[in-house]
N, C-alpha and C positions, 0 to 999 in steps of 0.2 A: 117212511122217512122221519128222524127226529126232530121233534117241533124243541123250538129253540123259546124255552121260557125265560129267557132275562137273566138265567145264572149267572152268565159269565158278564153280565152289567149291559148288554148291548140294547136293551131295552130299557134299562134303567137310568130317567133322567139325571138321577142327582148322581151316580157313578159316571155318566157321561159327562156332567159338569166339572166332576172333579179331575175326570183327565184332561180335559181342554185347561185346568187351570195348572195344571202341572208342565204344561208347554207354554201357557200364553205369557207374553214380555209385559211383566209388569210396569206400566209406567207409573203407578204411584210411586215406585222406589227411584228416588234421584239416581240421576247419572250425572257425575260432575257435579255443578254449583246444587246445594240441597234448598232450594226455595220453600220446602215444607218447613225449616227453621223458621220461627217466627222473627229472629231478629235478621237473617238477612232479607226477608222479603221486607222487614219494615225500613232496610238500607237501600232499597233496590231504585227506587225514584230517585233519591240523591246522586246514587252512584251514575245513573244510566244517562240523567239529564245533562250529565257533563257533557255529552258526547251525542246527545239525540233532544231533539225538540219534536215531542210527542203532539203536540198539536199540529204542525205543519206537516208531520208525517199522516196523520191521520185525516187530514184534510185533503194531502195528494191523494190518499187512498179512496176517500169519499167522491173527490170530483173522479178518478180514473175508471171507478166501478159505476159512476153514475147514480148514484143511491140517490132516492128520493122519498119523501114522506109519506109512499106504500109500502116501502121494501121493509123485507126481513132479513136480517144478518146472522150468522153465527159468527162469533170471535173464539178462533179454539187456541188456547195459549193466550187467554186473556190476561194474565198476569195481574198487574195493580188496576187494568181499567185505562190502560192510556188510550186504546183504540176506541173501546166500546164506549166510554163516556162521552169522547168526542162525537163519536159517529150517531149516540143517541137522539140529538136534536134536530138529525136529520131523516129517521127511520121510523117506522111504525114500530118495530122492534129488534131489539138484538137479545142473542143467547149468547152470554159472556162465560166461557168456558176453561176450567184450569182445573190441574191436578195439584196444585198446592191450597190446602183450606186456608191456609195464613196469607199468600195472596189474594184470595177470593174474599176474608174478611174485610182486609183493606180498601178492595175495591167497591165494597157494598157502602163501607162506611163513606168513601169518596161521592157516591152517589147519591146517600142519603143525605150528607151536607149539600148537595148540588140541586135537592128536589128533583133526579132524575127517578121517573118510574116506571120505563118503558123498558129496562133492561132486567132479564131474567138470568140470575147464575145459578151456574150448575157447575158441581163437581165430578168431572172427568177429562177424558183427554181424547187424542184422537182415536184409541182403541176401545174407548170404556164409554163414551157418549152418546145418547141414545136419543135422537131428535124424533120426539112423538106427536111433534105439529106438523104442519103441511109443509112440503118441501118450500127449504130457503130458497131467496133472491141472490143471495151471495154468501160467501164464508172467505173469512180472512183468516188469515196466520201470520205473525211476524215474530220471527227468532225463536222459536218453538218446535219446530220438525224435528232439529237436529239432535234432539235427546232421544231420537229413536233410532235403532240399526236399520240398514237400508230394505230388510226384509218388511218389516214393520212400518217403514215409513210408506211402502209400497200399498200395504194392508190397510193401514190412516187413510193414505190421499184415497183409496177405494172406497172407503167408507163415507169421507166427505163427501165424493163425486153423488153418493146415492141420497145424501140430506139434499142436496140440488134440485130445483125444478131443470127440465129440458132447457138447455139455454142458458141458464143460470151459472154466473161470473164467481170465479175463484180469484184472490190475490194470494201469494206467496211472497213473503222478505224472511231471509235466513242467512245465516253463515255458509257459504256455497263456494269451492276452490275451484278456480279457472287455473291457476298455475301449473307449468308441465310438471310432473313428478319427480324429473331428475332435480329440480329444486327446491324438494321439500325442506331441506332444512333449514335453507336460507329463507324461505316464504314463511316457515312456521315462526323461526324468531323475528321476522318481519312484521307479520301477526301480531306475536306476543307484544314487543316492543310498542307498536303502535296505539294497541289497544291499552296496555298498562299506561303508559304517557296520559290517555283520556280519560281514564276511569280514575283517576288519583290514588293518594295511599292506599284508601280502602277498598279499592277493587286489583292492586297488583296482582291477584294470585288468580284471578279469574280468567285470565286470557291461558295461560299455561295449564291450567284444568280443563277448560274448552278442549282445548288441539290434543291432550292426552286422553283424558276421560269420557269426553263425549263424541257425537257421531255426524258432524259434518261430514259431508261428501263432496264427489266433486260434480262438476255443473254437467257433465255430458250422464252420468249417473241419474243426478236430478231430473233431468229434463227429460229420460226414459219412463223413470217412475211416474211423475206426473201424467207423460202421453197415455200408459199403457192403463193407469188408473180411471182412464175415460174422460182425459179432459184435451183441448187442445191449445197449445201456447200460443197467443196472440202476440206478445211482445213480451222481450226478454230485457232487463236492465243489470247489467253488471258495474257494481258501482266502483269495485276495484277485482282485484285477483281473490278476496274473500267474501263479498256480499253479493248478492243478486236478487232481483226481483222480478217473478213471474204473474203477467196476466193471462189468465186463462179463462175458457168457455167449457162448460161443459157439452160434450160432443150429443147431439140430440139423436145420430143412429149409429152410435157404438156398437160394434159388435164383439166389445174386450168380452175375456170371459174372467171371472173372479181369480185373484190371486188365492 
């Protein structure tokens, strides 16, 4: 028998890493709106606060998850810190994770101005963030997962489940479609018109970009991905045909195999 001495790279870690990078999805490259652009990141709060109340959203999530002074929370897709900054006073520690350095810089600045010192800011995302601390009590992600195609959503959700303690909670809010597929043209037009009206002149192009270039999926797909990643869905709130919130618990006796 001929010994495999690694000439083909099968035992060479650097070759294995290079092969993996060739097929791995690059979540650092923007799909749709590019919030790596410092100008767009700077304007994010001004656009989104026209139709979102960050404080109220955060308070609802904190209450829903039952976060207290002992809790450790991971906020994936933290953006400019909308949830992390409001959650920090209620928690022991928040890990605020985002693929955009521009967004993280704004969040860091806001934390410094507010004298908040229990947030650890991390450059990464669903596929690249490595949680090296003890398993967290909760994970939160709001309007971020749609930047990944469905296969990579499943990988990202599985990775999040591995960062949680058994019985830990997961809250996901995102653009999730629940309209019948035969209505796709009318529904897409409705989504674009409604969001464009709410975001004002500076955000007119974003809703169309979202539909065309980003990866929002159907509710029945999303729910399957969540459950197969090792979560039990405890509650679903469909705001309308375009938005959904999921409160989940990590299964303690899951027999799910890795994606």
